[in-house]
VEXMI-326049 format. One line per 2 residues: number of its first residue (from 1); their letters; for each residue x, y, z of N, C-alpha, C, CB. Coordinates in steps of 0.001 Angstrom, whole numbers, plus 500000, padded with zeros to 6 digits. Glycine has a CB too. Example, Ala and Ser with C-alpha at 12.3 -4.5 7.8 and 13.67 -1.06 7.14 Angstrom:
<vexzas>
1 = AS = 513190/494310/507800/512300/495500/507800/513200/496700/507800/511308/495527/509046  512850/497750/507080/513670/498940/507140/512900/500030/507870/514084/499402/505725
</vexzas>
This chain:
<vexzas>
1 = XX = 580761/370128/149647/581670/370643/150653/582488/369477/151194/580898/371371/151795  583778/369680/151283/584654/368689/151888/585040/369187/153272/585918/368426/151006
3 = XX = 584844/368341/154260/585097/368729/155653/586454/368257/156141/584014/368174/156557  587081/369117/156901/588269/368763/157682/587825/368838/159132/589516/369726/157382
5 = XX = 587894/367727/159841/587354/367645/161199/588485/367755/162208/586572/366328/161405  588363/368752/163069/589363/369014/164094/589243/368001/165241/589215/370450/164629
7 = XX = 590303/367890/165994/590353/366981/167144/589208/367238/168118/591688/367120/167869  588822/368491/168282/587764/368826/169240/586459/368105/168916/587530/370335/169260
9 = XX = 586150/367964/167643/584913/367282/167247/585086/365772/167353/584507/367674/165807  586217/365263/166864/586453/363819/166965/586385/363363/168418/587819/363449/166356
11 = XX = 586923/364153/169325/586913/363779/170747/585485/363630/171254/587666/364829/171591  584606/364522/170817/583203/364415/171226/582537/363182/170613/582436/365680/170824
13 = XX = 582859/362900/169374/582276/361740/168677/582710/360441/169343/582688/361734/167184  583950/360389/169768/584519/359141/170291/584281/358930/171786/585992/359115/170023
15 = XX = 583641/359871/172437/583386/359721/173878/582536/358489/174151/582691/360975/174441  582880/357797/175212/582137/356586/175564/581064/356846/176610/583088/355524/176068
17 = XX = 581205/357917/177389/580301/358120/178518/578917/358635/178122/580922/359077/179480  578844/359568/177188/577545/360099/176784/577660/360708/175389/577032/361155/177806
19 = XX = 576639/360499/174570/576695/361099/173234/576595/362628/173324/575559/360538/172343  577274/363292/172436/577278/364745/172421/576071/365277/171663/578571/365270/171798
21 = XX = 575574/366409/172104/574464/367064/171418/574943/368301/170651/573373/367455/172425  576244/368450/170512/576800/369597/169804/576421/369539/168322/578336/369642/169968
23 = XX = 576109/370670/167718/575749/370666/166294/576894/370206/165392/575306/372053/165874  578136/370393/165818/579272/369942/165029/579291/368422/164907/580575/370437/165649
25 = XX = 578902/367735/165962/578835/366272/165937/577714/365829/164994/578606/365701/167371  576587/366514/165067/575485/366204/164148/575897/366443/162701/574248/367047/164488
27 = XX = 576642/367518/162460/577090/367825/161094/577993/366734/160552/577822/369167/161057  578878/366214/161391/579766/365133/160964/578967/363877/160654/580820/364838/162042
29 = XX = 577990/363567/161488/577144/362394/161255/576426/362516/159908/576114/362228/162402  575870/363685/159630/575177/363918/158369/576150/363786/157191/574513/365313/158369
31 = XX = 577358/364291/157364/578361/364182/156296/578612/362720/155944/579683/364861/156718  578772/361878/156953/578999/360457/156689/577761/359808/156070/579385/359728/157985
33 = XX = 576588/360139/156583/575356/359563/156042/575140/359945/154583/574162/360009/156871  575527/361174/154226/575324/361663/152861/576487/361344/151927/575100/363148/152885
35 = XX = 577500/360665/152436/578631/360291/151602/579561/361441/151253/578135/359679/150357  579533/362494/152061/580440/363615/151825/581873/363185/152143/580033/364849/152682
37 = XX = 582822/363883/151563/584219/363599/151838/584629/364266/153142/585112/364074/150678  585251/363482/154001/585811/363970/155269/587283/363592/155243/585060/363356/156545
39 = XX = 588155/364579/155387/589586/364319/155335/590236/364627/156676/590241/365144/154224  591440/364121/156827/592182/364344/158067/593670/364445/157746/591913/363202/159093
41 = XX = 594448/364614/158783/595895/364662/158646/596526/363984/159861/596396/366131/158500  597815/363740/159773/598512/363019/160831/598444/363676/162199/599922/362852/160453
43 = XX = 598442/364996/162242/598387/365675/163541/597096/365369/164293/598524/367179/163352  595994/365283/163570/594712/364955/164205/594759/363534/164750/593536/365112/163200
45 = XX = 595199/362607/163923/595306/361211/164375/596236/361116/165582/595819/360299/163229  597360/361785/165530/598306/361743/166644/597688/362287/167924/599562/362531/166299
47 = XX = 597007/363431/167840/596383/363991/169043/595359/363034/169638/595718/365327/168723  594583/362389/168780/593577/361446/169283/594225/360210/169900/592633/361028/168154
49 = XX = 595234/359666/169239/595912/358478/169770/596591/358773/171111/596950/357964/168759  597102/359974/171270/597753/360356/172528/596759/360382/173687/598421/361728/172386
51 = XX = 595478/360555/173381/594471/360620/174431/593763/359306/174698/593467/361643/174084  594186/358248/174024/593499/356954/174154/594287/356039/175068/593303/356289/172774
53 = XX = 593545/355307/175871/594198/354298/176701/593677/352927/176294/593949/354564/178221  594554/352007/176189/594163/350641/175865/594366/350299/174411/592738/350420/176227
55 = XX = 594901/349100/174167/595208/348684/172799/593969/348491/171917/595993/347406/172834  592850/348083/172496/591644/347868/171686/591096/349180/171135/590567/347165/172513
57 = XX = 591065/350187/171989/590584/351495/171530/591530/352081/170489/590436/352466/172719  592817/351886/170708/593812/352396/169758/593635/351726/168394/595249/352159/170290
59 = XX = 593489/350414/168407/593314/349675/167153/592034/350100/166448/593292/348162/167417  590959/350285/167209/589687/350713/166636/589822/352089/165975/588598/350747/167720
61 = XX = 590501/352991/166652/590686/354332/166101/591538/354296/164830/591336/355250/167145  592597/353518/164868/593447/353409/163678/592654/352854/162495/594668/352513/163967
63 = XX = 591788/351870/162750/590971/351300/161676/589983/352322/161124/590219/350067/162180  589372/353088/162010/588413/354102/161559/589093/355157/160690/587737/354772/162763
65 = XX = 590273/355562/161091/590978/356607/160352/591636/356081/159077/592024/357245/161237  591803/354775/158970/592427/354199/157770/591588/354433/156519/592651/352703/157962
67 = XX = 590293/354645/156686/589424/354845/155534/589306/356307/155121/588061/354299/155829  589807/357211/155937/589716/358639/155620/590877/359078/154738/589688/359473/156905
69 = XX = 590596/359910/153752/591701/360471/152967/592594/361335/153865/591159/361308/151771  593899/361184/153696/594886/361956/154457/595467/363040/153565/596015/361038/155010
71 = XX = 595654/364214/154133/596403/365258/153461/597664/365516/154278/595549/366561/153293  598702/365940/153578/600005/366098/154225/600532/367514/154013/601014/365063/153682
73 = XX = 601013/368135/155070/601570/369482/154901/602892/369435/154135/601777/370153/156272  603089/370451/153316/604374/370596/152643/605039/371887/153141/604195/370614/151080
75 = XX = 606160/372231/152557/606915/373407/152983/606048/374669/152929/608163/373584/152105  605299/374836/151846/604478/376035/151700/603377/376127/152756/603860/376066/150321
77 = XX = 602859/374979/153188/601854/374991/154256/602448/375538/155547/601293/373576/154488  603677/375161/155830/604332/375661/157040/604608/377156/156938/605639/374904/157293
79 = XX = 604993/377612/155759/605211/379047/155555/603894/379801/155715/605824/379318/154155  602832/379281/155094/601514/379917/155215/601044/379908/156667/600481/379201/154317
81 = XX = 601279/378827/157381/600885/378752/158793/601602/379819/159612/601189/377354/159367  602872/380021/159339/603623/381066/160053/603040/382440/159732/605133/381019/159675
83 = XX = 602678/382657/158471/602044/383925/158089/600709/384108/158808/601833/383983/156565  599913/383040/158873/598637/383106/159585/598861/383471/161050/597886/381764/159477
85 = XX = 599837/382807/161651/600142/383058/163063/600539/384513/163276/601267/382124/163551  601405/385024/162419/601871/386413/162538/600732/387402/162306/603007/386683/161542
87 = XX = 599906/387156/161294/598772/388039/161020/597801/388068/162187/598048/387600/159753  597545/386909/162745/596639/386837/163892/597226/387581/165083/596355/385372/164268
89 = XX = 598496/387377/165354/599142/388027/166492/599087/389549/166353/600600/387559/166619  599302/390058/165131/599242/391510/164905/597859/392070/165198/599636/391840/163469
91 = XX = 596842/391239/165072/595467/391673/165362/595044/391319/166790/594494/391039/164365  596008/390867/167596/595710/390545/168989/595071/389187/169193/594822/391581/169555
93 = XX = 595173/388316/168198/594580/386980/168263/595683/385967/168534/593818/386634/166944  595544/385226/169602/596522/384194/169951/596044/382843/169430/596748/384139/171487
95 = XX = 596865/382210/168612/596540/380863/168123/597762/379983/168268/596059/380895/166640  597532/378702/168344/598623/377751/168475/599239/377396/167137/598142/376506/169156
97 = XX = 600436/376866/167207/601172/376467/166010/600417/375399/165226/602560/375955/166387  599897/374407/165921/599167/373323/165243/597913/373869/164577/598795/372200/166243
99 = XX = 597176/374727/165265/595963/375296/164671/596288/376107/163420/595233/376178/165692  597383/376842/163443/597782/377613/162266/598082/376680/161094/599012/378489/162582
101 = XX = 598746/375572/161369/599066/374620/160306/597798/373950/159768/600051/373555/160821  596892/373585/160637/595640/372973/160187/594847/373950/159318/594791/372523/161398
103 = XX = 594844/375223/159718/594162/376239/158916/594814/376373/157545/594172/377595/159641  596135/376346/157502/596852/376447/156229/596505/375271/155315/598373/376502/156471
105 = XX = 596411/374084/155884/596022/372915/155085/594618/373088/154507/596087/371635/155938  593714/373571/155341/592336/373766/154879/592266/374794/153757/591442/374205/156042
107 = XX = 593011/375865/153890/592989/376900/152856/593551/376350/151549/593791/378140/153307  594686/375677/151622/595295/375155/150387/594382/374152/149678/596641/374492/150702
109 = XX = 593744/373281/150449/592917/372226/149855/591443/372616/149712/593020/370974/150689  591127/373869/150065/589756/374377/149981/588776/373515/150767/589317/374455/148529
111 = XX = 589139/373271/152020/588335/372460/152931/587601/373363/153912/589218/371440/153688  586498/372866/154419/585764/373577/155461/586112/372955/156807/584223/373531/155203
113 = XX = 586579/373785/157723/586953/373334/159062/585702/373094/159889/587871/374365/159758  585637/371920/160506/584568/371581/161442/585223/371443/162802/583800/370259/161023
115 = XX = 584927/372388/163697/585617/372426/164985/584740/373101/166023/586966/373157/164865  585002/372777/167280/584384/373505/168386/585378/374498/168987/583880/372525/169469
117 = XX = 586566/374574/168435/587641/375433/168922/587473/376843/168355/589026/374851/168539  587278/377819/169222/587059/379202/168794/588266/379790/168074/586716/380063/169987
119 = XX = 589451/379204/168243/590632/379726/167543/590414/379757/166033/591867/378877/167875  589702/378784/165501/589487/378749/164058/588514/379844/163610/588960/377376/163639
121 = XX = 587551/380172/164447/586660/381280/164140/587445/382586/164130/585503/381348/165156  588368/382739/165069/589229/383926/165085/590126/383953/163856/590085/383960/166365
123 = XX = 590676/382801/163482/591542/382722/162303/590796/383082/161027/592130/381326/162177  589527/382777/160983/588716/383090/159809/588774/384580/159505/587260/382644/160021
125 = XX = 588888/385400/160546/588904/386857/160363/590171/387352/159678/588758/387544/161700  591260/386598/159766/592549/387074/159210/593088/386189/158098/593585/387162/160311
127 = XX = 592342/385161/157709/592792/384244/156660/591608/383929/155734/593386/382926/157280  591844/383094/154778/590769/382641/153896/590125/381352/154388/591298/382441/152492
129 = XX = 590278/381040/155669/589758/379795/156232/588236/379767/156218/590266/379606/157654  587670/378670/155697/586228/378446/155762/585944/377616/157012/585693/377728/154462
131 = XX = 585068/378119/157859/584714/377440/159111/583216/377184/159096/585129/378289/160370  582836/375929/159340/581418/375590/159390/580795/376196/160641/581214/374055/159366
133 = XX = 579584/376699/160494/578844/377174/161675/577399/376719/161534/578931/378746/161826  576769/376428/162669/575381/375947/162622/574409/377025/162144/574954/375452/163998
</vexzas>
């Protein structure tokens, strides 16, 4: 299984005040320990960098993400994301533009989403998105 880790999980992993006991954080730790592939995209890195203060933390985060494989959205991913958004809306499910695009990337690359964000669980009902659950 190849994991795509959402910002919600990375934020818990990177917290300095207290370690998280969420199962998603444990799953990510196990993935790294077992040598599983964990991929990311620019939107995740951007969201994390926007929440960081201080040049040392920023540099550390950039170094950590430099070793992760990056995937990049193309035109079809944006079209698929719009379709996901519309399908969800027709079923009364509200999702954000970024979440729709991340879901489209996961579907195209056959990745499993690791997130604490319930929007992805809702998206699973209207798309082919694979979402990890404990």
